[in-house]
PyMOL commands that place a pseudoatom at each C-alpha (Angstrom):
pseudoatom trace, name=CA, resn=MET, resi=1, chain=A, elem=C, hetatm=0, pos=[163.332, 137.148, 97.597]
pseudoatom trace, name=CA, resn=THR, resi=2, chain=A, elem=C, hetatm=0, pos=[164.443, 133.828, 99.260]
pseudoatom trace, name=CA, resn=ILE, resi=3, chain=A, elem=C, hetatm=0, pos=[166.116, 130.913, 97.675]
pseudoatom trace, name=CA, resn=LEU, resi=4, chain=A, elem=C, hetatm=0, pos=[162.927, 128.527, 99.140]
pseudoatom trace, name=CA, resn=ARG, resi=5, chain=A, elem=C, hetatm=0, pos=[160.390, 130.732, 98.035]
pseudoatom trace, name=CA, resn=GLU, resi=6, chain=A, elem=C, hetatm=0, pos=[161.457, 130.484, 94.885]
pseudoatom trace, name=CA, resn=ARG, resi=7, chain=A, elem=C, hetatm=0, pos=[161.710, 127.519, 93.724]
pseudoatom trace, name=CA, resn=MET, resi=8, chain=A, elem=C, hetatm=0, pos=[157.853, 126.992, 95.591]
pseudoatom trace, name=CA, resn=LEU, resi=9, chain=A, elem=C, hetatm=0, pos=[156.147, 130.207, 92.761]
pseudoatom trace, name=CA, resn=ALA, resi=10, chain=A, elem=C, hetatm=0, pos=[159.020, 128.268, 90.058]
pseudoatom trace, name=CA, resn=ASP, resi=11, chain=A, elem=C, hetatm=0, pos=[156.979, 125.124, 90.657]
pseudoatom trace, name=CA, resn=MET, resi=12, chain=A, elem=C, hetatm=0, pos=[153.752, 125.699, 91.253]
pseudoatom trace, name=CA, resn=GLN, resi=13, chain=A, elem=C, hetatm=0, pos=[153.645, 128.616, 87.713]
pseudoatom trace, name=CA, resn=LEU, resi=14, chain=A, elem=C, hetatm=0, pos=[155.256, 124.990, 86.114]
pseudoatom trace, name=CA, resn=ARG, resi=15, chain=A, elem=C, hetatm=0, pos=[151.792, 123.189, 88.331]
pseudoatom trace, name=CA, resn=GLY, resi=16, chain=A, elem=C, hetatm=0, pos=[149.670, 126.426, 86.210]
pseudoatom trace, name=CA, resn=LEU, resi=17, chain=A, elem=C, hetatm=0, pos=[148.403, 127.519, 88.940]
pseudoatom trace, name=CA, resn=ALA, resi=18, chain=A, elem=C, hetatm=0, pos=[146.557, 130.735, 89.043]
pseudoatom trace, name=CA, resn=PRO, resi=19, chain=A, elem=C, hetatm=0, pos=[148.834, 133.785, 89.268]
pseudoatom trace, name=CA, resn=LYS, resi=20, chain=A, elem=C, hetatm=0, pos=[146.201, 134.566, 92.947]
pseudoatom trace, name=CA, resn=THR, resi=21, chain=A, elem=C, hetatm=0, pos=[146.387, 131.315, 94.200]
pseudoatom trace, name=CA, resn=GLN, resi=22, chain=A, elem=C, hetatm=0, pos=[149.901, 131.085, 94.283]
pseudoatom trace, name=CA, resn=GLU, resi=23, chain=A, elem=C, hetatm=0, pos=[149.632, 134.625, 95.647]
pseudoatom trace, name=CA, resn=ALA, resi=24, chain=A, elem=C, hetatm=0, pos=[147.444, 133.377, 98.723]
pseudoatom trace, name=CA, resn=TYR, resi=25, chain=A, elem=C, hetatm=0, pos=[149.390, 130.091, 99.188]
pseudoatom trace, name=CA, resn=LEU, resi=26, chain=A, elem=C, hetatm=0, pos=[153.432, 132.482, 99.456]
pseudoatom trace, name=CA, resn=ARG, resi=27, chain=A, elem=C, hetatm=0, pos=[151.144, 135.059, 102.855]
pseudoatom trace, name=CA, resn=ALA, resi=28, chain=A, elem=C, hetatm=0, pos=[149.116, 131.344, 104.079]
pseudoatom trace, name=CA, resn=ILE, resi=29, chain=A, elem=C, hetatm=0, pos=[153.448, 130.249, 105.336]
pseudoatom trace, name=CA, resn=ARG, resi=30, chain=A, elem=C, hetatm=0, pos=[154.717, 134.284, 105.549]
pseudoatom trace, name=CA, resn=GLN, resi=31, chain=A, elem=C, hetatm=0, pos=[150.908, 134.379, 108.482]
pseudoatom trace, name=CA, resn=GLN, resi=32, chain=A, elem=C, hetatm=0, pos=[153.049, 130.584, 109.546]
pseudoatom trace, name=CA, resn=LEU, resi=33, chain=A, elem=C, hetatm=0, pos=[156.511, 132.135, 109.984]
pseudoatom trace, name=CA, resn=PRO, resi=34, chain=A, elem=C, hetatm=0, pos=[157.948, 133.321, 113.362]
pseudoatom trace, name=CA, resn=ALA, resi=35, chain=A, elem=C, hetatm=0, pos=[158.498, 137.539, 112.541]
pseudoatom trace, name=CA, resn=PRO, resi=36, chain=A, elem=C, hetatm=0, pos=[161.897, 138.006, 111.423]
pseudoatom trace, name=CA, resn=PRO, resi=37, chain=A, elem=C, hetatm=0, pos=[163.325, 140.205, 114.717]
pseudoatom trace, name=CA, resn=PRO, resi=38, chain=A, elem=C, hetatm=0, pos=[163.824, 144.000, 114.693]
pseudoatom trace, name=CA, resn=THR, resi=39, chain=A, elem=C, hetatm=0, pos=[166.788, 145.088, 112.549]
pseudoatom trace, name=CA, resn=ASN, resi=40, chain=A, elem=C, hetatm=0, pos=[166.302, 148.367, 114.676]
pseudoatom trace, name=CA, resn=ALA, resi=41, chain=A, elem=C, hetatm=0, pos=[166.525, 146.317, 117.471]
pseudoatom trace, name=CA, resn=PRO, resi=42, chain=A, elem=C, hetatm=0, pos=[167.962, 149.555, 120.780]
pseudoatom trace, name=CA, resn=GLU, resi=43, chain=A, elem=C, hetatm=0, pos=[171.253, 147.892, 122.023]
pseudoatom trace, name=CA, resn=PRO, resi=44, chain=A, elem=C, hetatm=0, pos=[170.832, 146.164, 124.505]
pseudoatom trace, name=CA, resn=LYS, resi=45, chain=A, elem=C, hetatm=0, pos=[172.029, 148.446, 128.722]
pseudoatom trace, name=CA, resn=THR, resi=46, chain=A, elem=C, hetatm=0, pos=[174.805, 147.581, 129.839]
pseudoatom trace, name=CA, resn=PRO, resi=47, chain=A, elem=C, hetatm=0, pos=[174.722, 147.793, 133.627]
pseudoatom trace, name=CA, resn=ALA, resi=48, chain=A, elem=C, hetatm=0, pos=[176.550, 150.383, 135.023]
pseudoatom trace, name=CA, resn=PRO, resi=49, chain=A, elem=C, hetatm=0, pos=[180.113, 149.566, 136.362]
pseudoatom trace, name=CA, resn=LEU, resi=50, chain=A, elem=C, hetatm=0, pos=[180.375, 148.906, 139.934]
pseudoatom trace, name=CA, resn=TRP, resi=51, chain=A, elem=C, hetatm=0, pos=[181.887, 151.511, 142.174]
pseudoatom trace, name=CA, resn=LEU, resi=52, chain=A, elem=C, hetatm=0, pos=[184.160, 150.134, 144.503]
pseudoatom trace, name=CA, resn=PRO, resi=53, chain=A, elem=C, hetatm=0, pos=[186.070, 151.968, 147.488]
pseudoatom trace, name=CA, resn=PRO, resi=54, chain=A, elem=C, hetatm=0, pos=[189.899, 152.359, 147.354]
pseudoatom trace, name=CA, resn=CYS, resi=55, chain=A, elem=C, hetatm=0, pos=[192.067, 150.751, 149.945]
pseudoatom trace, name=CA, resn=PRO, resi=56, chain=A, elem=C, hetatm=0, pos=[193.183, 153.914, 152.426]
pseudoatom trace, name=CA, resn=ARG, resi=57, chain=A, elem=C, hetatm=0, pos=[196.676, 152.569, 151.737]
pseudoatom trace, name=CA, resn=CYS, resi=58, chain=A, elem=C, hetatm=0, pos=[197.189, 151.762, 148.398]
pseudoatom trace, name=CA, resn=GLY, resi=59, chain=A, elem=C, hetatm=0, pos=[194.270, 152.823, 146.627]
pseudoatom trace, name=CA, resn=GLN, resi=60, chain=A, elem=C, hetatm=0, pos=[193.500, 149.528, 144.946]
pseudoatom trace, name=CA, resn=PRO, resi=61, chain=A, elem=C, hetatm=0, pos=[189.407, 148.559, 144.972]
pseudoatom trace, name=CA, resn=MET, resi=62, chain=A, elem=C, hetatm=0, pos=[188.992, 146.193, 147.860]
pseudoatom trace, name=CA, resn=VAL, resi=63, chain=A, elem=C, hetatm=0, pos=[187.967, 143.182, 147.117]
pseudoatom trace, name=CA, resn=LYS, resi=64, chain=A, elem=C, hetatm=0, pos=[188.897, 139.753, 148.059]
pseudoatom trace, name=CA, resn=GLY, resi=65, chain=A, elem=C, hetatm=0, pos=[188.076, 136.478, 146.205]
pseudoatom trace, name=CA, resn=GLY, resi=66, chain=A, elem=C, hetatm=0, pos=[186.074, 138.469, 144.230]
pseudoatom trace, name=CA, resn=ARG, resi=67, chain=A, elem=C, hetatm=0, pos=[183.757, 140.190, 146.661]
pseudoatom trace, name=CA, resn=ILE, resi=68, chain=A, elem=C, hetatm=0, pos=[183.862, 143.787, 148.635]
pseudoatom trace, name=CA, resn=TRP, resi=69, chain=A, elem=C, hetatm=0, pos=[185.557, 144.239, 151.942]
pseudoatom trace, name=CA, resn=PRO, resi=70, chain=A, elem=C, hetatm=0, pos=[183.085, 145.672, 153.848]
pseudoatom trace, name=CA, resn=ARG, resi=71, chain=A, elem=C, hetatm=0, pos=[184.548, 148.937, 155.788]
pseudoatom trace, name=CA, resn=SER, resi=72, chain=A, elem=C, hetatm=0, pos=[184.804, 146.725, 158.985]
pseudoatom trace, name=CA, resn=ARG, resi=73, chain=A, elem=C, hetatm=0, pos=[188.022, 144.883, 157.251]
pseudoatom trace, name=CA, resn=TRP, resi=74, chain=A, elem=C, hetatm=0, pos=[190.181, 147.165, 155.289]
pseudoatom trace, name=CA, resn=PRO, resi=75, chain=A, elem=C, hetatm=0, pos=[193.135, 147.581, 156.020]
pseudoatom trace, name=CA, resn=PRO, resi=76, chain=A, elem=C, hetatm=0, pos=[194.269, 150.184, 160.043]
pseudoatom trace, name=CA, resn=LEU, resi=77, chain=A, elem=C, hetatm=0, pos=[195.393, 153.509, 158.565]
pseudoatom trace, name=CA, resn=PRO, resi=78, chain=A, elem=C, hetatm=0, pos=[198.602, 154.335, 158.878]
for i in range(1, 78): cmd.bond("trace and resi %d" % i, "trace and resi %d" % (i + 1))
show_as sticks, trace
zoom trace
């Protein structure tokens, strides 16, 4: 039980409210709160790794400035 809920129950008992009234107040508060996040939520899907064409000379991916080089810009084969 949360600290806030415990304090609310203690205050209602001090004021002499009936148990059913206490339950009704707690239920009303619970309905106004947003739903808690699910505990068994599936893991977010990660994007598949980007396949980059290898350089014909060195085998490294053909990337320049964060962009993939088009095949027409590849260096010529030896």
